Structures are given as C-alpha cells and as structure tokens.
C-alpha positions, 0 to 999 in steps of 0.5 A: 554432521551429528558430531558437528551439531553435538559439539556445537551444543556442548560448546554453547552449553559451556558458554552459557554455564560459564557466562561467556558471550555466546551470541556472536552476531556472525553466527547463522544459528544458536542452540539453547539448553533448557535453562538458558536464554539469549538476549540481544539489545538494539544498540551500537554494541551489535555488529552493524553495517551502514551505507552512506546516507542509507540503511543501517543493519545491526546483525543478530544472525548472519548466514553465509553467501554462495559467493563473496560477490553475492548478498548474504541473508542476515537477521537483525535490526534494520533502519531504512535511513541511517541519518536521524534513524530512531526506529528499527524493524526486526527482520531478514535482510539481504546484505550485499558485500558492497562499499559502505560509502556507496550512495546508490540505493540499488546497491543497498541492503534490502529488507525482505521480511519484518516481524514488526512492520507496523510497529518499529522499535527504538534504540534499547529494544530487546529481543529475547530467545528462550526455550519456552517462549521462542523469540520475544521482542520488547520495546525500550520500556519493556512493552511486548511488540511481537513474539513467535507465540510458541509457548508450550512448545520446546524450542531447542534452537534457531537457524537462518537457512541459506534460502533466507528462512528463519527457523525455530526447531525442537530437540528432534530438529522438527520445525516449530516456527518459520518465517516462511509461514508468515509472509509480508510483502515478499516471497523468496525462492522456494517460499509458498503463499498458500490459500488464506494468506496475503502479500500486502504492499508497504506504502512508500514515503513518497506515496504516503501523502498522495494515497491519503489525499486520494483515498480515505481508507489508507493504512500503513500497510499500503493499498494493495494485496495479493491473495490466494483463495479456493477460487484463484489468485487475486490482486486487490486494491483495498478500498471499501468494498475491495476491488480487483485489478488482476484475477485468475480463477480456477473455473476458467481453466479447470478441466473436469478430470482434474476437478474430480481429483482435487484434494480439498484438504490441501491448500492451493498456493503460488510459489517462486521457483528458480525460473517461474512464478506458478499457481498450484492446485494440489490433487490426489496424485500430484500438484498441478500448475494451472498458471505460471509466468517464466522468470529468468533463472536466479543469479544469486538472491532472487525475490518477488515483491508486491510493490507500493504501486501494485506491481508484482516485481521479481528482483535479482542481484545482477552485476553488483546491483538490484535489478527488476528482472520481471514484472509479473502482472503487466503482461496481463493487465498492461501499464494502465491496469494498475489502480492510481497509475494516473491518480483518482479520476485520471484517465490512463492511455498507453501504447503497449507493455513497458511503454510510458503512460499518458494521463489526462482528466475527464472532459466533455467534447461538446462543452468548454466547461472543465469539470475536473482539473489536473493536480499539481504534478510537482506535489503528487507522484500520481497526481490525478484530477480533482473536481472543480465543484466537489460532489455534495449530497445536500445539493444532489438536485444539481448532480448530472452525469457526463458521458466519457467516450471510449473510457472505462474503469478496470477495477470491479468489486468482488460481488460483481455487477450492482444491477443485472438485466437492466437498460442504460437509462435505468442504470443512470437513474440508479446512480443519480438516486444514490448519493454514494454513487460516483459513476454509472458503467453500463454494458450492453449485456445488461450489467450495471456497475455503480462504484462509490470511488473512482480510482482507475480510468483508462482508454478502452476503445469500443466498450461499455458506456461510462457516465461520471457524476459531477456537481453542476452549480447554477451560480458558479460555473466551472472554468473553461478549458485552457491549454496547460502551460508546463510548470518548471520543477520546484525545488525545496520542501513540498508545501500544502495550501488550504483555503477555508471559507467561513460561514461566520464572516464576523470573526477570523478563526483561531490558529488552533482551528486552522491547524485542525482544519489543515491536519484533517482533525475537524469536519469542514463543509465541502459544498462550495455553493455559498452566497457571498452577498452580505445581507443589509442590516435593516433599519426600522422606523415607526409609522402610524403606531407600527414598525416598518423595515427599511430594506434599502438601507446600506450595509455597514462594514462589520468589525472583525475579531482578529485571531492571534496566537492562542 
C-alpha cells in the first residue's frame, strides 16, 4: 500500500514539474507537492455527463462503484437542469451508470452535498487546490464564493472515499477537513449529525411560490431543519418563533443509571447505519442508542434526506432507480403531523400512515358564513385557505374567535405554553387583546397557547379547545358556504392576479406602482373595510351675509388621469 502511494506521489510530482496535465477528472484522489497547486475551471473542457432535459455533472474527482450497476460518487460541478443551465453547485453527486437519454428523474444523478448551496456559480468559475489554503472556489470574476478554510494547515492531498466523503489530509495521512463534518440536507451511511449541527431542507422550485405566499420568513434553504441538541432530536419548522413538529427528548427515556454515566464532553449524535437510523448518547463505557428506526439494508448507495416538505426519507438505488425505502418520522407523527401539508389554515385529516390526506377549511357549524376559502389547487401544491377578510390591527374591535370542534395544531413553540394555570375565558381574552395572536388553544390542564402563525391544523378527535381569530366587518359579510365545483386542470403557465383598491379614486396608478405592488416591493393596506360611496361635492350659496352648504347636491363624475407606460 505504501509503495503504491509513494509511486503515485512521485508520478504527480513529476507531472507538475513537467507541466503535464495531472488533473485527470476520472481520478478519485490527488496529491500535492509543497510548491504545486491544481486548478479546475467550470467549462466544457471538464469531463461531463448530461441527462436528456435533466441534470449535468462536470467531473473533478470520480470514485469507483462497488458494481457497474450501482451509482458511483463523484465530486464536481452540478447543474440541476441542463436546458438553459447557467448556475452550478460544487458538490458530491451520486452518479448512476444509466442511459443519458433517459427522461425518468428517478434515474438521474443526485446532489448529496453542496459547498455553495446558497451561492451557485456560473460557467468559468474556478476551483483551486493548494497546500496552504486547501480548496478555494471563486466565481468567474474572481470573487471568493467558498473555501475549506484550512489556512495554516499543510494539506498534502484530497480523496473522495468509497462512502462519499471528501477528505483533505496532511503528509501523515491525518484528516485536515472532510465534507462529513459539514452536512447540508443529507446524511450518507456512516455519517454523523452531532449536537449543534442541523440538516436544513432545500426548498423545491414547485414549493417556492407557495412558501412565499404562506409564510413571510421564507429562506432559500427552506422551511425545515433537523437538529441534535443536548436535550434530544428535533424537527423544526423555521417560523418566528420556531415550532417543533417532531421531538424525542432524553428526559423521557433516560434511565438514572445511564444519566450518571453520561460523558458530557462528547456530543450526542444520530447516524445512518446499514439497517438503522439511530440517536446515540455517549457514556463513560460506550455509546448508548436510546432511539432508532429500522431501515432496509442498503443495496448500493443509500442516504437519508430532509426533503422540502419536512419528511425525513431514506433513499436507495433499487432496480435501476432511486426509491424511497423508509419515511422515518411519519410513523410517529402521521401524515397530518407535517407543517403545511394542507397549507396555511388548512385542516388535515387522514386515516393512517401512508394514507392520502384530505384538506378542508375552518368553518362554523352553526353559521352559513364562510370565514376562510380554499386557495386554487391548480396554482399551489399545498393550497391552504385564506381569510375572506384579512385580520387588521386597526380594526381589532371587529375581531372575534370562532371555535373549531375536534381540531388542533400540532406545532408548538420551543418555549412551551404562553400562559399556564389559567381558564378558557382568560385564554380567549388574552388572544383578543393581542393583535399578533391568531388563535387560542386551551387545554383542560390550564395551558394556553397563543400562536402568531397558523401553519398546521389537523383533526384531533377529543382534545383541546381551539378558537381561531377572524375579522368580522359590519358592512361586508363573508360569503355563504356553497358546494365546491371541481375545476378542470389548467394547462400552460401559472398566472397571478392582483387586485389593488386605491384610496385616491381620482387617478389610476402608474405601471411602476402596479409592478411594485405585484412584486411585494411596496406597502399595501390590507384592511378591506372601505366605504365606496363617493361623498358629494358641496355647493354653497350666500344667504343673509353668510354661506350655507347645499348637502343635497348631486355628485359629478370626476375626470381620471389615465396611466400609461412610465
């Protein structure tokens, strides 16, 4: 083994000294001399593989597969859509040996780790590899995008292991940096997620507009994260404040004998092993697994991913395609336990794990009024419901609470109940007196929750009392409930319609104002409690030395200044 590495070191050194091209993109490793560096440019000169209308991969390092029928790990530049591709991620890719003409996305390459997930680079970007700085990625203009930040450490080489771990090592073969220590949204077999680290979902293009509409604090990294802490394992929807949709705490299962032996200097961690996904607590004598879920034995390349919808799924290459072989959290929280499964204010009902969900809007059984209407399912993947009359703090005297029988929300803030040891009426009054409160959830034990966002409602059977805050306008009544008529699927591009009600009725808005309103770049009053009656223009007449108004005068038509291209 030593002889092989020594010969390879001599060969690489000779190549660099003689200016021969040593960066063969089919290699799984490179060695450096102290005075050398290697540079790769993201262009068509790199070896690549492109699927029909699918992703493109430009290779820098390519590992060897266990079998010709299994995917191999590669390190390089990855573009999700080849057609009109103009941005690339630098990362680790699972590359199946499938026909490039396939249009089945289940057979495409998969990006498993990315160095620049929030800052993709264009053509002509460069990746430099030096002994002093490690890996440094710059865009086409030379601006720093990402680096391994190994300045001050002597890097001797880089290796892409057979498990998909990108490793920088020194002259004594000690690890200086590795991708396994910097997880994004995926864990490979053998990779740990330790206390203080997160998996953060990447939002999909289909969900992008939906998430922006439902929540105001959407980020490019997506809404969901999985975290290991000193207290346990948590799945979180990243609202403000954050809300849990899955939790497993040590206090619920920690035996006193193990608690006394816990090694506090070692971090807790979860790991995807071949056959399980487990949570471990290090102790003095050994590591204890206190929670775990069995998963099928890996057939080839297997990984667990926190998906855009909050599901923690295990994928494996089975029968020449990627397949979901386990959905790790669903057996604990059910299909309706995931935030936004039915969208904002949508009520989810299901009949068991794996069953399809039914979505509906809140209503009052004793009233014909509709306070919420289902969004267009042809526009939004998880449509949710919108308020017929949006809540307005300036009209808080028209706020009311409507009770929802056998409905609850499953996502609670990290700080617990807002009020403890209270009664139902006090809980409701606390919500009505707080404009940011959107609902009052009361438990018979005296706990009162006052959420500022409603992102997940579900049928609960018998449970707590839930009261949703609605805007009741005395001059505009919500429409009566009517049976919904199925709408045939639309074809073509999605469109967005915006209605703007002007406070100044004498002028149309400029086109620039309309565009800003549609793009959300200007403030728009959301209270629809407007009086559309135009006051009459008063005429005056002089009577006995003073003026009197003629209130009964008719209202003339007012000229409008029409807008055009500005």
